C-alpha positions in Angstrom: -0.1 0.0 0.1 1.4 3.5 -1.0 1.8 5.8 1.3 2.7 9.7 1.7 6.6 9.5 1.6 8.2 6.2 2.5 7.6 6.1 6.2 5.6 2.8 6.1 6.6 -0.3 5.0 5.8 -4.0 5.0 6.0 -6.4 7.8 9.0 -8.3 6.3 11.0 -5.1 6.1 10.0 -4.3 9.8 11.6 -7.9 10.9 14.5 -7.2 9.0 15.3 -3.9 10.9 13.9 -4.8 14.4 17.2 -6.5 15.8 19.3 -3.2 15.2 16.9 -0.4 15.6 14.2 -1.7 17.7 13.3 1.9 19.1 12.7 3.4 15.7 10.5 0.2 14.8 8.5 0.9 18.1 8.0 4.5 17.1 7.0 3.6 13.4 4.2 1.2 14.5 3.0 3.8 16.9 2.8 6.1 13.7 1.2 3.7 11.7 -1.4 3.3 14.5 -2.3 6.9 14.4 -4.8 8.5 12.0 -3.0 9.4 8.6 -3.0 13.2 7.6 -4.5 13.6 4.3 -3.2 17.4 4.0 -0.1 18.0 1.1 3.6 18.2 3.2 3.9 21.5 5.3 -0.3 22.0 5.7 -0.2 20.1 9.2 3.1 21.7 10.4 2.8 24.6 12.9 3.9 27.8 11.9 7.0 29.1 13.2 6.5 31.5 15.9 7.4 34.9 14.8 10.7 36.4 16.0 9.7 38.7 18.9 10.6 42.3 18.5 13.2 43.7 20.9 11.5 45.4 23.7 11.8 49.2 23.7 13.7 50.7 26.3 11.5 52.2 28.9 12.4 54.2 32.2 12.0 52.3 35.0 8.4 53.2 36.8 8.7 55.6 39.6 7.6 53.6 42.9 4.1 54.7 44.0 3.6 56.7 47.0 1.3 55.2 49.9 0.2 51.6 50.5 0.2 48.8 47.7 -3.1 47.7 46.0 -4.7 44.7 47.3 -4.4 41.9 44.8 -8.2 41.8 44.5 -8.7 45.3 43.8 -9.9 46.5 40.3 -7.1 48.0 38.0 -6.9 51.6 38.3 -8.8 53.9 35.5 -6.2 55.7 33.6 -7.2 58.7 31.5 -10.4 60.3 31.0 -13.0 61.1 33.6 -13.6 59.2 36.8 -15.7 56.2 36.5 -19.9 56.6 37.7 -20.7 56.5 41.2 -22.2 53.3 42.5 -25.3 55.2 43.1 -25.6 56.2 39.5 -25.7 52.7 38.4 -28.8 51.6 36.5 -30.5 48.8 38.8 -30.0 45.4 38.0 -33.1 43.7 36.0 -35.0 41.7 38.2 -36.5 38.2 37.1 -40.1 37.4 38.9 -40.8 33.9 39.8 -43.8 33.9 38.0 -41.5 34.7 34.6 -39.2 31.8 35.7 -41.9 29.5 35.9 -42.9 30.2 32.3 -39.6 29.5 30.9 -39.6 25.5 29.2 -37.4 23.1 30.9 -34.5 21.6 29.2 -36.7 18.7 28.1 -39.1 21.0 26.7 -36.4 22.8 24.9 -35.1 19.7 23.3 -38.6 19.0 21.5 -39.3 22.5 20.0 -38.7 22.9 16.6 -36.3 25.7 15.1 -39.4 27.9 14.5 -40.7 27.7 17.9 -37.2 28.4 19.2 -37.1 31.5 17.1 -40.3 32.2 18.2 -39.3 31.9 22.4 -36.2 33.8 21.8 -37.4 36.6 19.4 -35.2 35.7 16.5 -37.8 34.7 13.8 -37.6 37.5 10.9 -40.9 39.4 9.7 -39.8 38.6 6.2 -38.8 35.2 4.5 -37.5 36.7 1.3 -34.6 39.0 1.0 -35.4 42.6 0.4 -34.6 42.8 -3.2 -37.1 40.3 -3.9 -39.9 41.8 -1.9 -42.6 43.0 -3.9 -44.4 46.5 -3.6 -48.2 46.9 -2.4 -48.7 49.8 -4.7 -50.4 47.2 -7.1 -51.8 44.0 -6.1 -53.9 41.5 -8.1 -53.5 38.9 -10.9 -55.0 40.4 -13.8 -53.3 43.5 -15.5 -55.1 45.9 -17.8 -53.2 44.2 -20.8 -54.6 41.0 -19.8 -58.3 42.3 -19.4 -58.0 43.6 -16.0 -59.5 47.0 -15.1 -57.9 50.3 -14.9 -55.0 49.9 -12.2 -56.3 53.5 -10.7 -59.6 52.9 -11.0 -60.4 52.9 -7.1 -57.4 55.1 -6.0 -59.4 58.3 -5.7 -62.5 56.9 -4.4 -63.5 57.1 -0.9 -62.2 54.6 1.4 -65.3 54.4 3.4 -67.5 53.5 0.4 -65.3 51.1 -1.2 -64.8 49.3 2.0 -68.7 49.3 2.5 -69.3 47.7 -0.8 -66.9 45.2 -0.2 -68.0 44.2 3.0 -71.7 44.2 1.8 -70.7 41.5 -0.9 -70.9 38.3 1.2 -72.8 36.0 -0.9 -73.2 34.7 -4.3 -74.4 36.7 -7.3 -77.7 35.6 -9.0 -76.3 36.2 -12.5 -73.6 33.8 -14.0 -72.3 37.0 -16.0 -72.5 39.0 -13.1 -70.3 36.7 -11.3 -67.6 36.5 -14.3 -67.6 40.7 -14.1 -67.0 40.3 -10.3 -64.4 38.1 -10.4 -62.5 40.0 -13.2 -62.8 43.2 -11.1 -61.4 41.6 -8.0 -58.7 39.8 -9.6 -57.6 43.0 -11.4 -54.3 44.8 -10.5 -55.8 47.7 -8.3 -54.3 50.3 -6.4 -55.8 50.9 -3.0 -57.9 54.1 -2.4 -56.2 56.7 -0.8 -56.2 56.4 3.0 -56.9 52.7 2.9 -54.3 50.2 4.0 -53.3 48.2 0.7 -53.4 44.8 2.6 -57.0 45.6 4.0 -58.1 46.3 0.6 -56.5 42.9 -0.5 -58.1 41.1 2.5 -61.3 42.6 1.4 -61.2 41.5 -2.3 -59.8 37.9 -1.0 -63.1 37.6 1.3 -65.5 38.4 -1.4 -63.7 35.9 -3.9 -64.0 33.4 -1.2 -67.8 34.0 -0.6 -68.5 33.6 -4.2 -66.5 30.4 -4.4 -63.6 31.6 -6.5 -61.0 29.8 -4.3 -58.2 29.7 -6.8 -58.4 33.2 -7.6 -58.1 33.9 -3.9 -55.0 32.0 -3.5 -53.4 34.0 -6.5 -54.7 37.3 -5.0 -53.2 36.7 -1.7 -50.1 35.1 -3.2 -49.4 38.5 -4.7 -48.7 39.8 -1.4 -45.5 39.1 0.8 -46.4 36.7 3.8 -44.5 39.0 5.9 -47.1 41.7 5.1 -50.2 39.6 5.8 -52.5 40.8 8.6 -54.5 38.3 10.9 -57.6 38.7 8.6 -55.6 38.2 5.4 -54.1 34.9 6.9 -57.9 33.8 7.5 -58.8 34.3 4.2 -56.0 32.8 2.8 -56.1 29.6 5.1 -59.6 29.3 3.9 -58.7 29.5 0.3 -55.7 26.9 0.9 -58.1 24.4 2.7 -60.8 24.8 0.1 -58.5 23.6 -2.5 -56.9 20.8 -0.9 -53.5 22.9 -0.8 -52.4 23.1 3.1 -48.9 22.8 2.2 -49.4 26.2 0.2 -50.1 28.0 3.3 -46.9 26.8 5.0 -44.4 29.7 4.4 -47.3 31.9 6.3 -47.7 29.2 8.9 -44.1 28.9 9.7 -43.3 32.8 9.5 -45.9 33.5 11.8 -45.3 30.8 14.1 -47.6 30.8 17.4 -49.3 33.8 16.3 -52.6 31.8 16.7 -53.7 28.9 19.2 -56.8 27.7 17.4 -56.9 23.9 16.8 -56.5 24.1 13.0 -53.7 26.3 13.2 -51.8 24.1 15.7 -52.6 21.5 13.4 -51.5 23.2 10.4 -48.1 23.7 12.1 -47.7 20.3 12.6 -48.2 19.4 9.1 -45.9 22.3 7.7 -43.2 20.9 10.5 -43.7 17.3 8.8 -43.2 18.7 5.2 -40.2 20.7 6.5 -38.4 17.3 7.1 -39.2 17.6 11.1 -41.5 14.3 10.8 -40.6 13.3 14.4 -41.5 16.9 15.8 -44.7 17.0 13.7 -45.9 13.6 15.0 -45.1 14.6 18.6 -47.2 17.7 18.2 -50.3 15.6 16.8 -49.8 13.2 19.7 -49.8 15.9 22.0 -52.9 17.5 20.1 -54.7 14.2 20.3 -54.1 14.0 24.0 -55.1 17.1 25.0 -58.1 16.9 22.6 -57.9 20.2 20.8 -59.8 19.1 18.1 -62.4 15.8 17.3 -60.3 12.8 17.1 -61.4 12.8 12.9 -59.7 16.0 12.7 -56.4 15.0 14.3 -56.4 11.5 12.4 -56.8 13.1 9.2 -53.8 15.5 9.9 -51.6 12.6 11.1 -52.5 10.8 7.8 -51.6 14.0 5.8 -48.3 14.9 7.6 -47.2 11.1 7.3 -47.4 11.5 3.6 -44.5 13.6 3.9 -42.2 10.7 4.4 -41.3 9.3 8.0 -44.4 9.5 10.0 -47.9 8.0 10.4 -48.8 7.9 6.7 -50.7 4.5 7.8 -52.8 6.1 10.1 -56.2 4.5 10.1 -59.1 7.1 9.9 -62.4 6.1 11.1 -65.8 8.1 10.2 -67.6 6.2 13.0 -69.5 8.3 15.0 -68.8 11.6 12.8 -71.9 13.6 12.3 -70.7 16.5 10.5 -68.6 17.4 7.3 -66.5 20.5 7.6 -64.3 22.3 5.1 -61.2 20.7 7.0 -62.5 17.0 7.0 -63.5 17.5 3.2 -60.0 18.9 2.2 -57.9 16.3 4.0 -60.2 13.5 2.9 -59.8 14.1 -0.8 -55.9 15.1 -0.6 -55.1 11.9 0.8 -57.8 9.5 -0.9 -59.7 8.9 1.7 -63.4 7.9 1.0 -66.0 10.2 2.6 -69.3 8.4 3.9 -71.7 9.3 1.2 -74.3 9.9 3.6 -72.1 12.5 5.5 -71.6 14.1 1.8 -75.3 14.0 1.2 -76.0 15.7 4.3 -73.6 18.4 3.5 -74.6 19.2 0.1 -78.2 19.9 1.5 -77.1 21.9 4.7 -76.5 25.6 4.9 -73.2 25.5 3.4 -74.1 23.0 0.5 -72.7 25.3 -2.2 -69.0 25.1 -0.7 -68.5 21.4 -1.2 -69.2 21.3 -5.1 -67.4 24.8 -5.9 -64.2 23.5 -3.8 -64.5 19.9 -5.5 -65.1 21.3 -8.8 -61.5 21.6 -9.9 -59.8 19.3 -7.4 -57.6 17.1 -9.6 -57.2 14.1 -6.9 -60.9 13.4 -7.3 -62.2 10.9 -9.8 -63.4 12.2 -12.8 -66.6 10.9 -12.6 -67.3 12.1 -9.4 -65.9 15.8 -10.1 -68.2 16.0 -13.2 -71.1 16.8 -11.1 -69.1 19.2 -9.0 -68.4 20.8 -12.0 -71.5 21.5 -13.5 -72.8 23.1 -10.3 -69.5 25.3 -10.5 -70.2 26.3 -14.0 -73.9 27.2 -13.2 -72.4 29.6 -10.9 -69.8 30.8 -13.1 -66.8 29.4 -11.7 -66.1 27.3 -14.9 -66.5 28.0 -18.6 -68.2 26.0 -21.3 -64.6 25.5 -22.8 -63.4 24.0 -19.5 -66.7 21.9 -19.2 -66.1 20.2 -22.6 -62.6 19.5 -22.0 -63.5 17.6 -18.4 -66.5 15.7 -20.4 -64.1 14.9 -23.2 -61.8 13.1 -20.6 -64.7 11.2 -19.1 -65.7 10.1 -22.6 -62.1 8.7 -23.2 -62.0 6.7 -20.0 -64.0 3.3 -20.5 -63.8 2.6 -16.7 -66.3 5.5 -15.9 -69.9 4.8 -16.2 -73.1 6.1 -14.7 -74.6 9.3 -15.3 -71.3 11.3 -16.2 -70.4 8.7 -19.0 -74.0 9.0 -20.3 -73.8 12.8 -20.4 -70.4 12.8 -21.9 -71.6 10.3 -24.8 -74.7 12.9 -25.4 -72.3 15.8 -25.5 -70.1 14.0 -28.1 -73.3 13.4 -30.1 -74.4 16.7 -29.8 -71.2 18.0 -31.4 -70.9 15.2 -34.1 -74.1 13.6 -34.6 -75.1 12.9 -38.1 -77.8 15.9 -38.8 -79.0 18.6 -37.2 -82.2 16.9 -35.6 -80.0 14.3 -33.9 -77.7 16.8 -32.5 -80.3 18.9 -31.3 -82.1 15.7 -29.3 -78.6 14.9 -27.8 -78.8 18.4 -26.5 -82.2 18.5 -24.9 -81.1 15.3 -23.1 -78.5 17.2 -21.5 -80.8 20.2 -20.8 -83.3 18.5 -19.1 -87.1 18.6 -19.0 -88.3 22.2 -20.0 -84.8 23.2 -20.0 -84.3 23.4 -16.3 -80.9 22.4 -16.5 -78.7 25.4 -16.9 -75.6 23.7 -16.3 -76.5 21.6 -19.4 -76.9 25.0 -21.7 -73.4 25.6 -20.6 -72.4 22.4 -21.7 -73.6 22.6 -25.2 -72.8 26.0 -26.0 -70.2 25.4 -28.7 -72.3 22.6 -30.1 -75.7 25.1 -30.5 -73.3 27.2 -32.6 -72.7 24.6 -35.1 -76.2 24.2 -35.6 -76.8 26.3 -39.2 -79.6 28.7 -39.1 -82.7 27.7 -40.8 -86.4 27.8 -40.6 -86.7 24.2 -40.4 -84.9 24.6 -37.0 -86.6 27.9 -35.8 -88.6 26.1 -33.3 -85.6 25.5 -31.4 -83.9 28.6 -32.0 -84.7 30.1 -28.5 -83.0 27.1 -26.6 -80.3 27.1 -28.9 -79.6 30.8 -28.5 -80.0 30.6 -25.2 -77.4 28.0 -24.8 -74.9 30.0 -27.3 -75.1 33.0 -24.9 -74.0 31.2 -21.8 -70.6 31.3 -23.5 -71.1 34.8 -25.1 -71.3 33.6 -28.7 -73.7 36.8 -29.6 -72.4 36.8 -33.1 -73.4 33.2 -33.8 -76.7 34.0 -32.1 -77.4 37.1 -34.3 -77.4 35.1 -37.6 -80.7 33.4 -36.8 -82.4 36.9 -36.6 -84.0 36.2 -40.0 -85.5 33.2 -38.9 -87.3 33.7 -35.8 -90.6 35.3 -35.3 -91.1 38.7 -33.8 -91.9 38.3 -30.0 -90.8 34.8 -29.5 -88.2 33.9 -27.1 -85.4 33.9 -29.8 -86.4 37.1 -31.0 -86.2 38.6 -27.4 -82.8 37.3 -26.6 -81.3 38.7 -29.9 -83.0 41.7 -29.6 -80.8 42.5 -26.3 -77.6 40.3 -27.0 -76.8 41.3 -30.9 -74.2 44.0 -30.7 -75.8 45.7 -33.8 -79.5 45.6 -33.0 -81.4 48.9 -33.1 -84.4 50.1 -31.2 -87.0 47.0 -30.4 -90.2 47.1 -32.4 -93.1 48.3 -29.9 -95.4 45.5 -31.7 -92.9 42.6 -31.2 -92.6 43.7 -27.4 -96.2 43.5 -27.1 -96.4 40.0 -28.4 -93.8 38.7 -26.2 -95.9 40.1 -23.2 -98.9 38.2 -24.6 -97.0 34.8 -24.7 -95.3 35.3 -21.8 -96.0 32.5 -19.1 -93.6 33.3 -16.4 -94.3 34.2 -12.9 -95.6 37.7 -12.5 -94.5 37.9 -16.2 -90.9 38.4 -15.1 -89.4 37.8 -18.4 -91.1 40.6 -20.1 -90.2 43.0 -17.0 -86.7 41.8 -17.6 -87.1 42.4 -21.5 -88.1 46.1 -21.1 -85.6 46.9 -18.5 -82.8 45.3 -20.3 -84.0 47.2 -23.5 -84.3 50.5 -21.9 -80.6 50.1 -20.1 -79.3 49.4 -23.5 -80.9 52.3 -25.0 -82.9 50.4 -27.4 -86.2 51.7 -25.6 -86.6 55.0 -24.0 -87.4 55.0 -20.3 -91.1 56.6 -20.9 -91.8 53.7 -23.4 -90.5 51.2 -20.4 -92.9 53.0 -17.8 -95.7 52.6 -20.0 -95.3 48.7 -19.7 -95.3 49.3 -16.0 -91.7 49.1 -15.3 -91.2 51.9 -12.4 -87.3 52.6 -13.5 -87.5 56.1 -12.5 -87.4 55.4 -9.0 -84.5 56.3 -7.0 -82.4 54.5 -4.0 -79.0 55.2 -2.8 -77.6 52.1 -4.3 -79.0 53.3 -7.8 -77.6 56.9 -7.5 -74.5 55.5 -6.4 -74.1 53.2 -9.5 -75.3 55.8 -12.0 -73.0 58.5 -10.4 -69.7 55.9 -11.0 -71.0 55.4 -14.7 -71.3 59.3 -14.9 -67.7 59.6 -14.0 -66.6 56.8 -16.4 -65.3 54.2 -13.5 -65.6 50.9 -14.5 -64.3 49.1 -11.2 -66.6 51.1 -9.3 -69.6 50.0 -11.5 -68.4 46.4 -11.7 -68.4 46.2 -7.8 -71.6 47.9 -7.5 -73.2 45.9 -10.1 -72.0 42.8 -8.1 -73.7 44.3 -4.8 -77.1 44.9 -6.5 -77.1 41.6 -8.0 -76.4 39.4 -5.0 -79.1 36.4 -4.2 -79.4 32.7 -4.9 -82.1 33.1 -7.4 -83.5 35.3 -10.2 -86.6 35.6 -8.3 -84.6 38.0 -6.1 -83.8 40.4 -8.9 -86.0 43.4 -9.9 -86.2 45.0 -13.0 -85.2 48.2 -11.5 -81.6 46.6 -10.6 -81.3 45.1 -14.0 -81.9 48.5 -15.4 -79.1 50.3 -13.7 -76.9 47.6 -13.7 -77.0 47.3 -18.0 -77.2 51.2 -18.3 -74.1 51.7 -16.0 -71.8 49.0 -17.7 -72.9 50.3 -21.0 -72.1 53.8 -20.0 -68.5 52.7 -19.1 -67.7 50.7 -22.1 -68.8 47.2 -20.7 -71.4 46.9 -23.5 -70.8 43.0 -24.0 -71.0 42.4 -20.4 -74.5 44.6 -20.3 -75.8 42.5 -23.1 -75.0 39.4 -21.7 -76.4 39.9 -18.5 -79.7 41.1 -19.9 -80.1 38.3 -21.9 -79.5 36.0 -19.1 -82.3 37.6 -17.1 -84.7 37.0 -19.7 -83.7 33.1 -20.4 -83.6 32.1 -16.4 -86.4 34.5 -15.1 
């Protein structure tokens, strides 16, 4: 074996040298047993001591007058002023017994994570990103004006109290699908906060509205546009709602680990453990969740699901058995983690949740959850499409995947086959029949109309199919295909449903004929002639009928409220952002029976005045079709 230099030889050579150089052989064996240095020669030798400089010649000190100082006396102070008198020294800080009792023991310190130690010692930084990478709060949002967002400074000059009141007031779904899309666009835009309002508060209020209408993915994108070091308590709450609804608990970990023990509610404690597991501290996460289980900070099912989720990070309790026995309620936390880890939720529990007061939450949260089976997700996605969360093209993509998977059966497979036939059926009659199968009896299935929007646009306008024109046009307009719908104008009968939809949706239409409006009134069998009232309000709002003519049909469009004055004023000063938010405020509700012709008129009129003519026309058409 080759060694550095030639110090170490084989056993035979040592035997030959043993008689004459025994002392050297002994030292050689000792060197052989010692660890060998891997450094090049010279690197492990001590540096030679520097040659001391000659001491300067100093005159001998003069002996002090008086007694010699004590050995324990402090050295005398030389130069400068004399030190402070003991009476002037600050008092020594005293630690109370209560404060001492609050300090953790050595065993407890060993169990603390790095984040917990930082919290205890006050070392946790406010930001988790370097200064050069931090983002300004001057504009917050995910949709720039170049991408279709509203003007950035649209709300900058508006009174902060007004903007706050509007956003706080928007706490529920929007009755119009197109109204929902409009509100989402406004809230997701890159906007500057009103003067005097904290930008974080402004973003938090917008996130709250997005959560309330089921736009959890957009909420997540909005809060991620704000550095987690700037998150307030309220923003953290909205962010957690969005992350849990998206089954993306790990996405919230930057904020959870940065804020540490800022909260003590059960979900936050379990989130801390989950985040520790995904940060590589599996043992600590297990200890925390076991402690939470022993302390019973949450129901057993919640902690078991958290252990299952944390265990998926690697070392841990990924094999935890989750038992739903005795569980009487489904919550967002249970729904999110069960879906994320692939644990089956009892059907009875899910059905009870869907029919409960928060029934809309679960299909909206599950509509775009990629971990759910396609057949199960399809039903949730149709509900979300009816609200405006998913588009027609997204639904076609989803059902195309369902159709291509032969293992999927049931209602989802049947609807996928009908949708395919609606697109590629042998003739128009076959395709229309397939669409009617998706629309349901009496065209009550609005999500079915969204599904067939592009298939309906493929039906060539003709007198033979004029009887189906109203339903085909209503389907087309769910995807905004107004020009495809307008082509049917020469084949439809004045006063019919098809005529009414074209009268408000056609971008090139002029004033509506009075006799056609009266004919529509005569054929209207809706409750309280609501379709006719919406037709008149829509035509008046679009400028295709005078307000006096509309009032002649019984529509009292001259009545004023505080809301009508605000939205009219926002339209007058050409502020599309404020108009969009006030329109959403005025269209809140779960059913079109909660919408009034007066509100529809002002919404359509204001949107048209600020250049949102397309949105105005689609909302007016939807009101007539769905009233």
